[in-house]
N, C-alpha and C positions, 0 to 999 in steps of 0.2 A: 489466412487461417480461418477455419470454422470450428465450431464446437465450443466446449468449455474445458477449463482446467480447474482443479481443486487446489485452493490455497488456504493456509491457516493464517487468520488475521486476529492478532491479540488473543490467541488460544481458541478461536472459533473457526471451524471449517466453513468455507464459502466457495461456491462455484461461480466463476467469472468467465466471461467470454475469452477465448483464446486471443492473445494479442493485447489484452488489457494492460495498460501501463500503470506504473506506480502513481502518477498524477491522477489518472482516472479513478483508481481505487481510493486514494485519499479523499477525493471530492465526494465519492459515494458514501464513504464511511463517516466523514466528519462534517461535510458541508462547509468547512473552513478553508482558508488559504493562507493563514498566518499562524505563527506559534506552534508549528507542527514539526516533528522529527520522525523519520522513517528509517527502519533497518530491515533489510531483506537478507534472510539467512545469516543473521548476526552481523551484517556489515551495514554501517550507517551510510545512507545514500544522500549525497548533496542534492539540494532542492533543484538546482539547474539541470540535473540529470534525470529527474523523475519522468519527464515526457518521453524520454528515449529508452526507458527500462521496461521491457515487456515481462510480465510475470509468467512463470512456468508452473507446470503441475507440481504440486507438493511444496511450493515455496513457503517459507515461514516469514510472515510479515508482522512487524511490530509498528504500530502507529501511536505516537505519543503526542498529546496536546498539552501546551502550557496552560496553567490555571492561575488566574490572578486572585489574590486574596488579601485579607487585611487583618 
């Protein structure tokens, strides 16, 4: 696939390359690989599935990171 698709990430529109996976998006958005949860179109995605889930045009993605505090 070539071109881009438009996805909504945490309320912000982003253009990403067609075929971009959830794993690739998370890495570009957070730079982290732990303490993260992702929902695509309201459905929580298990981490083991992220590399196989390609984002589509107009997908709604929520990326949530855990924060430690005291």
